[in-house]
RODO-705635 format. One record per residue (C-alpha): residue in one letter; x, y, z. Coordinates in steps of 0.5 Angstrom, whole numbers, padded with zeros to 4 digits, always signed. Example, Ala and Ser with C-alpha at 12.3 -4.5 7.8 and 13.67 -1.06 7.14 Angstrom:
REM residues 2
A+0025-0009+0016
S+0027-0002+0014
REM end
This chain:
REM residues 818
M+0270+0122+0096
L+0263+0124+0098
S+0259+0127+0093
R+0255+0133+0095
P+0249+0135+0091
S+0248+0142+0091
C+0241+0142+0093
S+0243+0139+0099
R+0248+0144+0101
M+0246+0148+0107
L+0252+0153+0108
V+0256+0157+0104
R+0263+0156+0104
R+0268+0162+0104
P+0273+0162+0099
V+0280+0160+0101
R+0284+0166+0103
A+0290+0168+0099
Y+0296+0173+0099
A+0296+0178+0094
T+0303+0180+0092
A+0305+0187+0088
S+0306+0183+0081
G+0299+0181+0081
T+0300+0174+0083
N+0297+0171+0089
E+0300+0166+0094
A+0297+0160+0098
W+0299+0153+0102
L+0298+0146+0100
F+0299+0140+0105
V+0302+0133+0103
D+0300+0128+0107
S+0303+0121+0109
L+0310+0123+0107
F+0313+0121+0114
P+0310+0117+0119
V+0305+0120+0124
R+0308+0121+0131
V+0303+0118+0136
G+0307+0119+0142
K+0314+0121+0145
L+0317+0114+0144
D+0315+0113+0137
P+0322+0112+0134
R+0319+0112+0126
H+0321+0119+0125
L+0328+0118+0126
I+0328+0113+0121
A+0324+0117+0116
R+0329+0123+0118
L+0334+0120+0114
R+0330+0120+0107
E+0327+0127+0109
E+0331+0131+0104
H+0330+0126+0098
I+0323+0125+0099
L+0322+0133+0099
N+0326+0134+0093
N+0321+0128+0090
V+0315+0132+0092
R+0318+0139+0089
T+0320+0135+0082
T+0313+0132+0081
L+0309+0138+0083
S+0313+0143+0079
T+0311+0140+0073
V+0304+0143+0074
K+0304+0150+0070
D+0296+0152+0071
H+0295+0159+0072
D+0303+0160+0073
F+0303+0155+0079
E+0310+0156+0082
I+0313+0153+0089
L+0316+0158+0093
S+0318+0153+0099
V+0317+0146+0102
V+0316+0146+0110
P+0317+0139+0113
Y+0312+0137+0118
Q+0314+0131+0121
K+0309+0131+0127
D+0303+0130+0123
G+0307+0126+0117
G+0307+0131+0112
A+0309+0137+0109
F+0307+0144+0107
I+0308+0147+0101
K+0307+0155+0099
F+0306+0157+0092
K+0304+0163+0088
Y+0299+0163+0082
A+0296+0168+0077
G+0289+0169+0078
D+0284+0170+0083
E+0282+0165+0088
A+0277+0161+0084
A+0283+0158+0080
L+0285+0155+0087
P+0280+0148+0086
T+0283+0148+0079
I+0290+0148+0081
E+0289+0143+0086
Q+0285+0138+0081
A+0291+0139+0077
L+0296+0137+0082
K+0292+0131+0084
D+0292+0129+0077
S+0299+0130+0076
T+0301+0126+0082
R+0297+0120+0080
K+0300+0120+0073
S+0307+0120+0076
G+0305+0114+0080
G+0304+0118+0086
L+0308+0121+0091
Q+0314+0117+0095
T+0313+0116+0102
W+0318+0114+0107
I+0317+0107+0106
G+0317+0107+0099
L+0310+0106+0098
R+0306+0112+0093
R+0300+0113+0097
A+0301+0121+0099
D+0296+0126+0096
V+0296+0133+0096
W+0290+0138+0099
L+0289+0145+0099
V+0290+0149+0106
K+0283+0152+0107
A+0286+0157+0112
K+0290+0164+0110
Q+0296+0161+0114
P+0297+0154+0117
W+0299+0153+0124
L+0306+0149+0125
E+0307+0148+0132
D+0311+0143+0136
M+0308+0142+0142
D+0306+0135+0145
R+0300+0134+0142
W+0300+0128+0138
A+0295+0125+0133
S+0289+0121+0134
M+0283+0119+0130
S+0279+0123+0134
L+0278+0131+0133
R+0275+0136+0138
V+0272+0141+0133
E+0271+0148+0136
F+0267+0153+0133
L+0269+0161+0134
G+0263+0166+0133
G+0257+0161+0132
E+0255+0154+0132
L+0255+0149+0126
P+0250+0143+0126
E+0252+0136+0125
E+0250+0135+0118
Q+0254+0141+0116
V+0260+0138+0120
F+0259+0132+0117
E+0259+0135+0110
L+0266+0139+0112
F+0270+0133+0114
R+0268+0127+0110
P+0272+0129+0104
Y+0278+0127+0108
G+0276+0120+0110
R+0270+0116+0113
I+0268+0118+0119
E+0266+0113+0125
D+0262+0118+0129
I+0260+0125+0131
E+0258+0126+0138
A+0258+0132+0143
P+0264+0133+0148
K+0262+0130+0155
V+0265+0136+0158
A+0262+0143+0156
G+0266+0149+0154
K+0266+0156+0153
N+0266+0155+0146
P+0261+0150+0142
A+0265+0144+0140
I+0264+0137+0137
V+0268+0131+0137
V+0269+0128+0130
E+0272+0121+0130
Y+0275+0118+0124
R+0277+0110+0123
R+0284+0112+0121
Y+0290+0117+0123
R+0291+0119+0116
P+0284+0123+0115
A+0285+0126+0122
T+0291+0129+0120
I+0289+0132+0114
A+0283+0135+0116
R+0287+0138+0122
N+0292+0141+0118
V+0287+0143+0112
L+0281+0146+0116
N+0285+0149+0122
G+0282+0157+0122
Y+0278+0156+0116
E+0272+0161+0116
V+0265+0158+0114
T+0259+0163+0112
L+0252+0161+0114
P+0246+0163+0110
S+0245+0169+0115
G+0251+0172+0114
A+0255+0170+0120
K+0262+0167+0120
V+0264+0161+0124
R+0271+0159+0125
V+0273+0152+0125
R+0279+0150+0130
P+0280+0142+0130
T+0285+0139+0135
Y+0287+0132+0137
Q+0283+0129+0142
P+0287+0125+0147
V+0284+0118+0148
M+0285+0116+0156
H+0280+0112+0159
A+0280+0108+0166
Y+0280+0100+0164
A+0282+0102+0157
M+0284+0095+0155
R+0278+0092+0158
D+0273+0097+0155
W+0276+0096+0148
L+0276+0089+0148
S+0269+0089+0150
K+0267+0094+0145
H+0271+0091+0139
P+0268+0084+0138
R+0269+0084+0131
I+0277+0085+0132
V+0278+0081+0139
L+0274+0075+0136
P+0278+0073+0130
V+0284+0074+0134
V+0282+0069+0139
I+0280+0064+0134
F+0287+0066+0130
L+0291+0064+0136
L+0287+0058+0138
G+0288+0056+0130
S+0295+0057+0131
L+0296+0053+0137
T+0292+0047+0133
Y+0297+0048+0127
A+0303+0048+0132
I+0301+0041+0134
F+0298+0038+0127
D+0302+0041+0122
P+0309+0037+0124
I+0305+0031+0124
R+0302+0032+0117
S+0308+0034+0114
L+0311+0028+0117
M+0306+0024+0114
V+0307+0027+0107
E+0314+0026+0107
A+0313+0019+0109
K+0309+0018+0103
L+0314+0021+0098
L+0319+0017+0101
N+0315+0010+0101
W+0316+0009+0109
F+0310+0005+0110
D+0311+0001+0103
Y+0312-0006+0105
K+0315-0007+0098
E+0321-0002+0099
Y+0324-0006+0105
R+0330-0011+0104
L+0326-0017+0107
W+0320-0017+0102
Q+0325-0015+0096
W+0329-0021+0099
F+0323-0026+0099
R+0320-0024+0093
E+0327-0025+0089
N+0328-0032+0092
A+0321-0034+0093
L+0315-0030+0089
D+0319-0029+0083
R+0321-0036+0082
L+0314-0038+0081
P+0311-0039+0074
L+0305-0034+0075
T+0310-0028+0076
F+0314-0031+0070
E+0308-0030+0066
S+0306-0024+0068
K+0313-0021+0066
I+0313-0024+0059
A+0306-0021+0058
A+0308-0014+0060
A+0314-0014+0054
P+0309-0012+0048
A+0308-0006+0052
E+0315-0004+0052
D+0315-0005+0045
A+0310+0000+0044
W+0314+0006+0047
K+0319+0005+0041
E+0314+0009+0037
R+0314+0015+0041
M+0322+0015+0043
E+0322+0023+0041
A+0317+0024+0047
F+0320+0019+0051
T+0327+0023+0050
A+0324+0030+0051
I+0321+0028+0058
R+0327+0025+0060
A+0331+0031+0058
Y+0326+0035+0062
L+0328+0031+0068
N+0335+0031+0067
D+0336+0039+0068
F+0334+0043+0074
P+0326+0046+0073
S+0325+0052+0070
T+0318+0051+0068
V+0312+0046+0068
A+0312+0040+0063
F+0306+0040+0060
I+0304+0033+0056
H+0298+0033+0052
G+0295+0028+0048
P+0288+0025+0047
Q+0285+0020+0052
G+0288+0013+0052
S+0294+0016+0048
G+0299+0013+0054
K+0301+0019+0058
T+0301+0016+0065
R+0304+0010+0062
M+0310+0014+0059
A+0311+0018+0065
R+0312+0012+0069
A+0316+0009+0065
V+0321+0015+0065
L+0320+0016+0072
E+0321+0009+0074
P+0329+0008+0073
L+0330+0015+0076
D+0328+0012+0083
R+0326+0019+0085
P+0321+0021+0090
T+0314+0022+0086
L+0308+0025+0088
E+0301+0024+0084
I+0295+0028+0084
D+0289+0025+0080
C+0285+0031+0078
R+0279+0027+0075
E+0278+0024+0082
L+0278+0031+0085
V+0273+0033+0080
K+0268+0027+0081
S+0267+0029+0088
T+0260+0031+0090
S+0262+0036+0095
D+0268+0041+0097
A+0269+0037+0103
Q+0270+0030+0099
M+0274+0034+0094
I+0279+0036+0100
G+0279+0029+0103
T+0281+0026+0096
L+0287+0031+0095
A+0289+0030+0102
K+0289+0022+0101
Q+0293+0023+0095
T+0298+0027+0098
G+0298+0023+0104
Y+0296+0029+0108
W+0294+0027+0115
P+0290+0028+0120
I+0285+0032+0117
F+0278+0033+0120
T+0273+0035+0114
F+0267+0035+0119
L+0270+0041+0122
N+0268+0045+0116
S+0261+0044+0117
M+0262+0046+0125
S+0266+0052+0122
N+0260+0055+0118
L+0255+0054+0123
I+0260+0058+0128
D+0261+0064+0122
L+0253+0064+0121
A+0252+0065+0129
S+0257+0070+0129
V+0254+0074+0124
G+0248+0075+0128
M+0252+0077+0134
I+0257+0081+0131
G+0255+0083+0124
Q+0260+0079+0120
K+0263+0072+0120
A+0268+0070+0126
G+0273+0067+0121
F+0273+0060+0123
G+0271+0057+0117
S+0275+0058+0110
S+0274+0058+0103
T+0275+0052+0099
P+0281+0055+0095
D+0284+0057+0102
Q+0284+0050+0105
L+0287+0047+0098
R+0292+0052+0099
D+0293+0050+0106
I+0294+0043+0104
L+0299+0044+0098
S+0303+0049+0102
T+0304+0043+0107
V+0306+0039+0101
T+0311+0044+0099
V+0314+0044+0106
S+0315+0036+0106
L+0318+0036+0098
K+0323+0041+0101
R+0325+0036+0107
A+0324+0030+0102
N+0329+0033+0098
E+0334+0035+0103
S+0334+0028+0106
H+0335+0024+0100
R+0340+0029+0098
N+0344+0028+0104
E+0344+0021+0104
M+0346+0021+0097
L+0352+0026+0099
K+0354+0022+0105
E+0354+0015+0101
A+0358+0019+0095
K+0363+0021+0101
R+0364+0014+0104
Q+0365+0011+0097
E+0370+0016+0096
A+0373+0015+0102
R+0374+0008+0101
Q+0377+0009+0094
A+0382+0014+0098
R+0384+0009+0103
T+0385+0003+0098
K+0389+0008+0094
G+0393+0009+0100
F+0394+0002+0102
S+0396+0000+0095
A+0402+0006+0095
L+0404+0004+0102
W+0405-0003+0100
S+0409-0001+0094
R+0413+0003+0098
V+0415-0003+0103
T+0416-0008+0098
G+0421-0003+0095
L+0425-0003+0101
V+0425-0010+0102
G+0428-0011+0095
G+0433-0006+0096
E+0430+0000+0092
H+0431+0006+0096
E+0428+0011+0091
K+0421+0014+0092
P+0416+0013+0086
A+0416+0020+0082
Q+0409+0020+0082
E+0407+0019+0089
K+0402+0023+0091
S+0402+0026+0098
N+0396+0025+0103
H+0394+0033+0102
E+0394+0032+0095
L+0389+0026+0095
K+0385+0030+0100
D+0384+0036+0095
E+0383+0031+0089
M+0377+0027+0093
A+0374+0034+0095
R+0374+0036+0088
K+0371+0030+0086
V+0365+0031+0091
K+0364+0038+0089
G+0363+0036+0082
T+0358+0031+0084
Q+0354+0035+0088
D+0350+0038+0083
A+0349+0032+0080
E+0347+0029+0087
A+0342+0035+0088
L+0339+0034+0081
Q+0338+0027+0082
S+0335+0028+0089
L+0329+0033+0087
P+0322+0030+0087
T+0317+0030+0082
V+0310+0032+0082
V+0305+0029+0077
I+0298+0032+0076
R+0294+0027+0072
N+0288+0029+0068
Y+0289+0036+0068
A+0282+0040+0066
G+0279+0033+0063
S+0272+0033+0060
G+0267+0035+0065
S+0272+0039+0069
N+0268+0045+0072
K+0271+0047+0078
E+0276+0052+0076
E+0278+0054+0083
L+0281+0047+0084
L+0285+0048+0077
E+0287+0055+0078
V+0290+0053+0085
L+0294+0047+0082
A+0297+0051+0077
Q+0299+0056+0081
W+0302+0051+0086
G+0306+0047+0080
T+0309+0054+0078
S+0311+0056+0085
L+0315+0049+0085
V+0319+0050+0079
E+0320+0057+0080
N+0323+0056+0087
K+0327+0049+0084
I+0323+0045+0089
A+0321+0040+0084
H+0320+0038+0077
V+0312+0038+0075
L+0309+0034+0070
I+0302+0036+0068
L+0298+0031+0064
S+0292+0033+0060
D+0288+0031+0054
N+0287+0037+0051
R+0292+0043+0048
E+0288+0048+0050
N+0289+0047+0057
S+0296+0050+0057
K+0293+0057+0057
R+0291+0056+0064
L+0298+0054+0066
A+0301+0060+0062
K+0297+0065+0066
A+0300+0062+0072
L+0307+0062+0069
P+0307+0068+0064
T+0314+0070+0064
K+0316+0063+0062
P+0314+0058+0056
L+0311+0051+0058
Y+0316+0045+0056
T+0310+0042+0052
V+0311+0035+0050
A+0305+0032+0045
L+0303+0025+0044
S+0299+0023+0038
D+0295+0016+0037
A+0298+0010+0035
D+0300+0009+0028
P+0296+0003+0024
N+0301-0002+0025
T+0302-0001+0032
S+0294-0001+0033
L+0293-0008+0029
S+0299-0011+0034
Y+0296-0008+0040
V+0289-0011+0038
K+0292-0018+0036
Q+0296-0018+0042
K+0290-0017+0047
L+0286-0022+0043
Q+0291-0027+0044
D+0292-0026+0051
A+0284-0028+0052
D+0285-0034+0047
V+0281-0031+0041
D+0283-0032+0034
S+0287-0026+0032
S+0288-0028+0024
F+0284-0022+0020
T+0282-0022+0013
S+0284-0016+0009
E+0277-0013+0010
Q+0277-0014+0017
I+0284-0010+0018
G+0281-0004+0014
L+0275-0004+0018
I+0280-0004+0024
Q+0284+0001+0021
R+0278+0006+0021
L+0279+0006+0029
G+0285+0009+0028
G+0290+0009+0034
R+0285+0011+0040
A+0286+0006+0045
S+0279+0007+0048
D+0276+0005+0041
L+0281-0001+0041
E+0279-0003+0048
S+0272-0003+0046
L+0273-0007+0040
V+0277-0012+0043
H+0272-0013+0049
K+0266-0014+0043
V+0270-0019+0040
R+0272-0023+0046
N+0264-0023+0047
G+0263-0026+0041
Q+0262-0021+0036
T+0265-0021+0029
V+0270-0015+0027
E+0265-0012+0022
D+0259-0012+0027
A+0264-0009+0033
V+0266-0003+0028
E+0259-0002+0026
D+0257-0001+0033
I+0263+0003+0035
V+0261+0008+0029
S+0254+0008+0030
R+0255+0010+0038
G+0259+0015+0035
V+0254+0018+0031
A+0249+0018+0036
E+0254+0021+0041
L+0256+0027+0036
R+0249+0028+0034
K+0248+0030+0041
N+0254+0033+0043
A+0255+0037+0037
F+0248+0039+0035
G+0244+0038+0042
D+0237+0034+0043
D+0233+0040+0041
A+0233+0047+0040
D+0233+0049+0047
D+0239+0044+0048
A+0243+0047+0042
K+0242+0054+0045
N+0247+0052+0051
L+0252+0050+0046
P+0258+0055+0046
W+0258+0054+0038
S+0252+0054+0033
R+0249+0048+0030
E+0251+0052+0023
Q+0258+0052+0025
A+0258+0045+0027
W+0255+0043+0021
H+0260+0047+0017
V+0266+0043+0020
L+0263+0036+0020
K+0261+0037+0012
Q+0268+0039+0010
L+0271+0034+0014
A+0267+0029+0011
K+0270+0031+0004
Q+0277+0032+0006
E+0282+0030+0011
E+0283+0037+0014
I+0281+0044+0013
P+0286+0050+0014
Y+0285+0053+0020
Q+0285+0060+0018
D+0281+0059+0012
L+0275+0056+0017
L+0276+0061+0022
L+0275+0067+0017
N+0269+0065+0013
F+0262+0064+0014
P+0259+0062+0019
F+0265+0063+0024
K+0267+0070+0022
G+0273+0070+0026
D+0270+0067+0032
E+0276+0063+0035
N+0272+0061+0042
A+0267+0057+0038
L+0273+0053+0035
R+0277+0052+0042
A+0270+0050+0045
M+0269+0045+0040
E+0277+0042+0041
Q+0275+0042+0048
A+0269+0038+0047
E+0274+0033+0043
L+0270+0034+0037
I+0276+0037+0033
T+0283+0037+0033
V+0287+0043+0032
G+0294+0042+0029
T+0300+0047+0030
N+0306+0049+0026
N+0311+0053+0029
G+0307+0054+0035
R+0301+0057+0031
P+0294+0053+0029
S+0295+0051+0022
A+0290+0045+0021
V+0283+0042+0023
R+0282+0035+0024
P+0277+0030+0027
G+0277+0030+0034
K+0278+0022+0034
P+0280+0018+0028
V+0273+0014+0028
Y+0270+0021+0027
K+0272+0021+0020
W+0267+0016+0019
V+0262+0018+0023
F+0262+0025+0020
E+0261+0021+0013
R+0256+0017+0016
L+0252+0024+0018
Y+0253+0027+0012
K+0250+0022+0008
D+0244+0022+0012
S+0240+0025+0007
I+0234+0027+0012
F+0239+0030+0017
E+0243+0033+0011
A+0237+0037+0008
M+0235+0039+0015
M+0242+0042+0017
D+0243+0045+0010
T+0236+0049+0010
A+0238+0052+0017
Y+0245+0053+0014
N+0242+0057+0008
K+0237+0061+0012
K+0243+0064+0016
I+0246+0066+0010
I+0240+0068+0007
D+0239+0073+0013
A+0246+0075+0013
S+0245+0077+0005
E+0238+0080+0007
T+0241+0085+0012
I+0247+0087+0006
V+0241+0089+0002
K+0238+0093+0007
D+0244+0096+0009
C+0246+0098+0002
E+0239+0101+0000
D+0239+0105+0006
E+0246+0108+0004
L+0244+0109-0003
L+0238+0113+0000
K+0243+0117+0003
L+0247+0118-0003
K+0241+0120-0007
E+0240+0126-0002
I+0247+0128-0003
G+0247+0128-0011
L+0250+0123-0016
E+0252+0128-0021
N+0258+0127-0025
G+0264+0132-0024
W+0268+0136-0029
L+0273+0130-0029
G+0268+0124-0030
R+0265+0120-0024
T+0265+0123-0017
P+0266+0119-0010
S+0259+0119-0009
S+0257+0115-0016
E+0263+0111-0015
R+0260+0109-0008
A+0253+0108-0011
N+0256+0103-0016
Y+0260+0099-0011
L+0253+0098-0007
Y+0249+0096-0013
D+0254+0091-0015
K+0254+0088-0007
M+0247+0088-0007
M+0246+0085-0014
K+0251+0079-0011
A+0247+0079-0005
Q+0241+0078-0008
R+0243+0073-0013
K+0245+0069-0007
I+0238+0070-0004
V+0235+0067-0010
Q+0240+0061-0011
L+0239+0059-0004
E+0232+0060-0003
R+0231+0056-0010
K+0236+0050-0006
N+0232+0051+0000
D+0225+0049-0004
E+0229+0043-0006
L+0231+0041+0000
K+0224+0042+0003
K+0222+0037-0002
V+0227+0032+0001
L+0224+0033+0008
A+0217+0032+0005
K+0219+0025+0003
G+0221+0023+0010
G+0226+0017+0010
REM end
């Protein structure tokens, strides 16, 4: 709605006319727009469809507006006016004409609260307008609506500024111009951008009288201006390049997609079904079985892979959970989370390999590493098999858009945003997944039917042979349980129908999204697009979706894309000490390194826990000649340096960019150095977090801590990696670092206590003004409050004195250095 400040108002509006009845009430009219389609010509058939719902729409209007009771508002009649897509409402009210704006606003508020008035196509976009004239003009001539109004002025003339102020409230005005042919009465042409504001202005302002500052009265009479020009199409095309150019580009793009999209869909399907993988061909498989697999090198590789299979026994529960998800039709996304190096990808492949289903893998880490949007799009296309792709055209499209801004004032639409390009690729992949599913399923069903037919023929031949041998032997009686051909066909049909669901499930493709939102992921648009695409696949039963992530917190991104269903969560933890020790020994044996450890060395290895990345680092260092003691010490020392930088920052400026404060990180580190875990709620509610859950989530995202859950809620806080237990202890035992962090930590508490003391003093001064005298029955509320403030201030003051004394001692430690 256009604002109209009073200082710029150049004309005096005449109040809306109303009928005065004998009972002291007045009558006026309303116009409701957009209830029906606006007729733009005789051949417009939409009004015939809308007429079927006319009674229902008008009853809905009457019911909705009747809830307004301001100034005894009462509807007298509802008159449909389908030619302009609306209806006129006659009503009566108590009071003078000054009450009409209040009634109009009350009606608008009532329609907004009810969700709007229902229109002929089900949308709720109609609105209520007060008719400014005494009586609306209802005519049924062949004067069809247009976006241009020819406004005649009877009794005078209005300048362009006043016309704009009068007609602007009903919609945005494209232009105001004088007519090319002058008439008897002064007139002006008002051009709107749409039909709706033009129809509203025509029916609301027709016959409205405007009083000029001189006292003269000018009556406004708007009529529709027909648009009939020679060479209209050519002129329209030349005058509207903002519309024509994008349409032409769209048509060219559609032609391009009609050629390349089928090829791209075919290439993605080929990747899913391994059409170009030579290892899937029978000739290669025969050659491998009869030649390569008999070589000693191949045999040794199989033996070396055996220990990896034993390691999966430790996680049979997670293995079974993933397999159970794949053995049912998809209804949600499977979210598999665990620390980096916990074997998520290996487990997913171990589950999928025996199922022999079409599988597509997308590695988010490779996408995030891309240095440009074009490289990221090319990487996604390569991973999905999307080909051909012309990434170099993106730069050309951007240049064309830049040039079009100078020509037509806006982008031509050649280029598209990165999320749109990602969605285009994934939509093509979706089509290919459907085709791969159908082709795989049809092949399996055909094979099942052929097998059933072979079994039926075998049974038929057996029955016929039995009958022949019976006749030769003189046995003329028919077998009592012999089945007819019709019964055999029914039995075969039942079996085929019973196996269709199983065949459909076995043919479903599987999409694996690895390293989802891993460390360093700053491309939120990519992660959001992948989440929306994955949820659409499971909602439409197109494919199973396995999303592998290093952090539990990343499930919240997926929950936003799938708000109505819970995620199928599978958690993987670090390996147990025995498995970790076996892993290290096996790796060292493979490298011909002595793997016999003393009890002290075993204890040092167990400090690393079951984190695969730390165990790999240990194996690498021992292979290079380091002892176990030196290797573990290097890993812990490196962890200390990394933690000092990641948790506390290099300096004060660097610490300001962290999503948590140094005091919060030090409090967590200090507590975990003393105990194995911290109760989550106790840590969250007390100083220095004070309910700041975002800081804890950020620390978990950075893998500084791990939040354990119980019944789906956070329950305990542990170190982010097993080795961090010893890293925390090493930092805590650093006297200089401890003194420095404790001083800053205590300073924060002192500042908070000083604030408490100051607040208590201010409130006590206010209570003193009220008066602290005891009442008839003893203490008064003000005296009770004062005592409470005294106690609170005393506790804060004692804490200040205690911590300042402690800080003085810590400063002495810092003065000594070390």
